[in-house]
N, C-alpha and C positions, 0 to 999 in steps of 0.2 A: 544626606538619605540616612536614614537611621541606622544606631549597628546593626540590630538583626539583618536590613535587609543587605550589608554591608558583607557580616558575616556570612550570607546566602551565597552573596556574589564571589566571594575569595572560593567557599567550595567548588563554586558550577566551574568556576574559570582554572580552578586546577585540573578538573576533570576535562577541560576541553582542552590545557596545556599536553594532557596524558595522550587526547585522541591526535595530538597534532605531532606528537610524537611516534605514534606508531606510522602515521604518514612521510614522516622523513625517514624512518627505520628503512621500511618496504620502497620508497621512492628511486634507488639504486635499480634494483631487481625489478620494479613494475617498468622501468622508463629503458628496459635493455630492446623489447621488441613489443608491437603491437599486441599479438596476443598474451605477452604476463600484462599488459596493462589492463585490457579488457576482459581476460580470463582464466585470469594469475597462473597460467603455465597448465592448467586442470591440476592444480594441487591439494586441492578443499582437502582437509580429513571430514568424516563424519559428523565432530560434533561441531565444527566450525559450518562444514554447510548447511548444516541443520537450525542453528542458532542464528546463522547471517542470514537465510532465506527467510526467518520469520520477524528477525527484525528490521530488516527491509521493506517486508512487506507490510507490516502494522503498521507504523510509523507513527507518527505523534497522533494520529487518531484512534487510534488505539486509548492511548492516556488521556484525550481530552477528547473527540468528537465520539467515542461511546458513551463515558461518563455522561457528559452531558446529555445525551439524547435519551439515558435512562431517568437521569433527576427531570429534563422537562418534560415527559410525555407518560414516566414510567416504566415498566419491565415489560411488552410485549413487545414494541421495533426492538428492543435493544437484544432482547432473550431470543427469538426468530431470527435475526440476523448471526448472534454471535453460534448457534446451532451452522447456520447454512454457513457459516465458515470455519468450523471446528469440520465437519461432512467434505469439504470441498477441500480443506487441508490435506486431511487423510487421504483421499481418494487422490487425489496430485500427486504424492508422494509414491502411493502405491502402483497407480495405471503409464502415469507417464515420466518420473524420474528415469529408471533403470533404461529402460527403450529409447527415451532422448538421448541417452549418456553415450549409449553402441550410436545411434543413429550420426548424432554430431560428429561422431569418431570418424565415421566413416564416409561422412562426407567432406570432413576436416575445416568443420565451421564451427568459427568461436565469437558471432554474433548470430541473434534470433534470423532477422531476414538474410543474412548469410545461407542462413542451413534450409528455411522455407524455397532458397532461389536454388542451392545445390540437388534440393529434395528432388528437386522435378529436371535437372538439367539444362536450367534455362540459359540460354544464350545472349536473348535481349534485356534480361534485366528488369524485367520488370514487376515480377512481386519481390526482388528487394525493391524498387524504388519506390510500391504501393507501401508495403509494409515500414520500409523508414518515415517514409512522411505521416502516417497514422502515429508510432513511435514517438515523433518529435509533437506533434495534435496533443495528445494524452497527456507526455508529460511536461508539456508544459504548464498542465493544469493540476497536474500529479505537485509537481515542482511548488505550483504557488498554495496548496494547502498545507508544504512543511511551511513557507513561510509564514504563513498566516497561525500557523502553531508559535514558531520563533516570537513573531509580532505580538502575540497574545499572552503569553508566558511573561516575556521579561516586563510587558507594561504593567501586566496586573500584577508582579513583583514587587516591582523597583518605583511606579508611578511614572513613568516615562514616557514620551510619545512610542504611540505605536508605531509610525513610520521609522522612525527613527532605529525602535528594536528591533524590528522584521531588515531592515537593512542592514544590519551589521549581523543580525545569522547569515544572509544572502550571501556577505562576505566572508565569514568562517568556514560556509559551507563550500565556497568555491574554494579559499586559500587550501585543506584538506583535501579537496579532492581532484584539484590539480598535484600535488604532489605524488602520493601512493597509491593512485588507481585502482585497479579492481579489487589484490590481494590485500591491499591497505584496508580499503572500506569492508572487505570480505573479515580478516581480522578485528578491528575496531569493534563490526558487528557482534561478533561470538562476546566482545565484551557487553557493550553495548544492550543485549539481549539478557544479559545476566542483572545488569542494572536497571533493566525495565521490570522484570517479571519481581527482582525484589522490591524495587521502590511500589508499586501496585501491593504486594501484599502486604510491607507497611503501611503503606496510608487504609487501607482498608480494616486493617486491625486498630488503628488510631484511633480510626474515625468508628467505630463500631462500638468503642470503650466509650469515647467520650459523647455518643448519641443513647449512653445507657445499658448499651450491652443489644444481647442480638432479637431479645422479648421485646425489648422498647421499640428498636428498631421495627420489626415487624407492626407491633400497635400502633405505634404514628403513621406510617403509610398505608396501614389497610383502610385509614380515616379518608384518604384522601380517591376521592371516586376513582376505578379502573384503573388505578396506580399500581396494585401488584395485583395484576390477572393476566392472563395468558389471551386470553379474545376479549379483551376489552382495553383501548389504552385512556387515560389521561385526557384532560382537555382543559390546559389554564384559561381560566378569564379574565380575557387583556382589556384594556383602557382602549380612548381613544387614541393613544402613543404607543400602540400596541408593547406595553407592558403587563405586567401579570398584577390581575387586584389585588390588596393585600387588608386585611380586615384581619382586627386585634393581634395581631401580629401573625396572621396563618395566614397560608398564601389560599385564595378563595379559586376552585375549581369548579366547571360545567360541569354535568352529566356527563357520564362515563358514555365513550364513543363506541359502538363494535368494532369489534377487528376479524373480520370474516375471512373464510378461507382463504380467498384471494391473496389476503397481507398477507397471512401465511408465505403461502407460496411466492412471492412476489419476495420478501425477506429470505427464504430460504434460497434465493434465485443467486444469494450473493454467491456463492458456495461452487455458480459455474464459473465464477471469472477467474480464480487460478488457473482453470486449465490455459489462460493465454496471457497470465502475469509475465512478463520479460526479468525482471530485479529476482523473479521468485526460481524461472526455468533456467536460466543461466545459471545459477547453484548447481542443479540437475548436470549442466554440461562440466561445470569446475571442479568436480568431485577427482579426485585422483584413480576412486574403485569402485566398478560398479559394485562389487559384492559388500563396501559399506556403507550402500544406501537404504538398505532396511533399517541399519543403526538409527541413519538420519531418520526417518520415517517414524522409529518411537519415537526419537528426542523430540523434535518437531512437530510431533502428535500431544505431547503433555504440556509440554510449553504451550502450545495454542491453548490446549483446555485451561488449565491455571491463567493464563492472563485476559481472557476475555471473561471466564467467571470472574475475576476479580476484578474487570474494570467494569461492568455491568452492574456488579454490586456495590461498588466504589460512588458509581449516578443514585442507588439506590438510600445507602447508606448517607448521603450526601443531604437529601432531602427532611432525612429526621434529624442529620443534626443541625445543619442552615437551611432550614425551608424557605424563606424569605431575601437568601445572599442575592440572587442574581434573580433577575424580571424578564428576560427574555432568552431566547434560543440561544442564540450568539453566547451570549456573559456566561450560560449555564456550563461551558466548555469548559470553564476553567474551577469548576468545581474538584479536580483535583490535587490543582496547586491551591485551591485555597483550606483544602483540609491540611494540607502538608506544612505552609506555612504560619497556620493556625495553631498546632497543636504541637511542632515538632521544635526540637532546640534549632535554632539559624543552621548550625555546621549542619544537620543531620538533615533540617528540612532542604537545605543548597543539595546537598548529595539527591536529594529524592528529586526534586528538581529537575537535575542532570539527569534524568530517567527520561523527563519528556524531550532535554533536549539530545539524549539518546536514540529516542525512537524518531529521532525529527532529522538528527543527521544522517543515522542509518538508513533511512530512505531517503533522503533529499540527494545526499552523496550516488545513490544508486540510481535516481529520475536521470540525472542528469551524468552519468556517465554513459547508461545505453542509447538516450541521443544523443550523445556526442559521437558514440560509435555507429548510431542510426545514418548520422547525416556525413562523418569524415569516413568510416570504414565500407559504409555501403554506398552510399549517395557519389562521394569522392574519389577516392578510388575506387567504388565498384564500376562507378557508370560514366563520370564525365573524366576523369583522370584515370584508370590503369594501371600507368607504369609510375602511377604514385610514389616515390621511397617509405618506407617505415617513418621516418621523420616527417616527412611532407604530411602526412596519415596523423602522426603526434600533434605536428602544430595546426594541422584546423581542426583537430578534436577539441584542444584548448580555447581555442577563440570560438567553438560553438558553445562550448562550457558557459561560457560568460555571453552569450548571445542568449541558450536557452535560461540560461539565470537573472536575465535581466526581466523577458518575457515573462517570466512565472514572477517576479518581483510586482511589474505593471497590474496582472490579476489580482496580486492579493493586496493596492496599495487599499482596499476597501475593507476597513476595518470589522465591522458589520459581516464580511464572509464568515458563514458553517461553516466548518471543517468537513463537516459528516458529509454535507451537500454538493463539496468541491470531490473530495474522496470517492465518492457513490458515483458519479460520471465517468469518473477518466476509468474507475474499475470495470464499469459497463462497456466502456469502450476498447479496453485490450480485452475484456472475456468476450465480446461479441464481434471483435477482430480475429485477433488470433488462438482463440479458445478452440471453434471446433476446429479450423484447419491443423491445429496442434492433434488433435484426435484424430480425425480423418486420415492426416501425414503419416501416423505411427500406427494405424493398427487395419490401415484400409485400402489394399492394392492397386484396386481402381479409382481412385481417386487420380483427375488429372490437372496437367498446370492451369486450362481453361478453369474447372472449378473450382482453385485454389483462388484465382483471382475474383472470380463472383464474390463468392465466400468471405475473403478480406472485405471488398466492396462492400456488398450488400448488408455485410456484419456491422461496418464503421458508421456507414450513410444510416442505416435503421436508427441508431442511438441516438444521434441528430435529430430525425424525423420525430420521433417517439418520443422525445424528453419535451420535444419545444414545441412542436403541433398534436400530437396525439394525446397525449398524457392530462396538458389540459384539459382535455372532454370529461374528464372524473368517469367514476362509474368503475366498468373493467374496463377502462383505459387506465387506468391508474394504476394500471400494474409496475413496475419497475421494469425500467428498459430493458435492463440486462437480458430478461427472459423472452421475450419477443425477437429480438437482436439475436439472439443464440440460435433461437429455433429458424428463421428466416435466414442465418448464416447454412445453417444444416441443409436444410431443403436446398437454398439453391446450389453448394459445394455439390448436391448426390444429383440433381436433376441434369446441371452444367455436365457432369464430369459421364453419367448415363450417355448423353448424346453425344459426347466429341469423341474421339481416336482413343484407346487403350492406352495404356503411359508406355514409353518403347519397351523392350531388353533391358537395356541398360538397368532404365531407373526403378526396374522389378528386378531387379538381379542385387541391389544395393538393397531393395525393401527388405527380401531373404534373408542378404546379408547383416541386418542390420538387430534380426532377431534374437544371432544367436552370438556376434562381435563379443570376443574376450577381451575386454581392455579394463 
């Protein structure tokens, strides 16, 4: 290992030690009972709630996937995705946060499946079971995307074996999540959100200067067909091995491809996913006071706007600074770390790399914790062993953590995996399965238990059907699977609810009470 790599490693290890320290500090409180472990005792302040929600949501794909997408195909895809995410973030905090905080308190719920189940006063726990299974499925994919990020980051920096580095990342995340639970995760996510946004801004600034300034960057990437356009996308010319062709030290591109309105709508649909993201919705449930959510919304929106703009810009600047550094879409996701490692002092580069690690940790621990709660709290205690003690639930939770991590690691074994692709599928799964149900549960008194079940099943299944069977047909069917699955889920909820008996008086009383409940 070179001297510069060693210095970067030391910086990253110091950061990882700090994160572990947070887990140790909160371990005692987290292990008092399951509510503290899974929801932090509903004690999050407005800044911690906002920063931890966005850090756990954005994950490593913000620092690797999104810049890689911009580097490879230009502005259009990355820009419209970012716009959809920014709008979705704001609307989620505006429409869902306060109502969910009140309603979850009224129903005494500490997990998302538990909220849906108690919202409809069900005895058979069907909603609880279905929602828990979908959480387990899609969080395995989400966790895999985080582990791919770890593997790519460390292998690109230190020249080490991808699978070895990915495994080290899995072990670190497991140890950390074991220790502190939700509160430690949220507090460290607050710190990691700061690290992430600083890393983005610093790397963008350094890359722009190294590429000759803003004017030179714009001039360079404008020469690439479709690279700096909103309604055309760049199309790298590839050889038979699938690697970009280079001529005279410059990347070769085919003619720009049209970027029709359907593609714009498809990318904007990313914003719909927020209404069903468990890692974000849990922060709404965990904030200490409803009145503090207004401040959280403003903080979260500003953080997201700056971070998304910087991430997309890094990909564009990267093409001007290192036009032939990466020859395929998977490798292009290393552009952020490439800029940091080549332009900064190793110590500072290590701290910037910690930004990627921060994003990965903040997301993977959230995914593992929520998936573990879905099985241990909702299925084990809620369905199979209703008299299970808190101690038993915690034990099962930790076993589940290991199992989910192993499954995610198996999915992540392929080092050619594209982080953005993995995240987009899991994002669609959660958005279509829980997004419509969350909105109708909070704002439509007439929704029934049968409608809720129909909405979850139709939305979740349609994501698989559209992605694997319909989308390959191309043309109009190439739209991002979240959009059609979201619409199908909404239709199923409305139709089935209207065809079945109205909810009981008790359910409707809870609905009215949640509108103004003080908490």
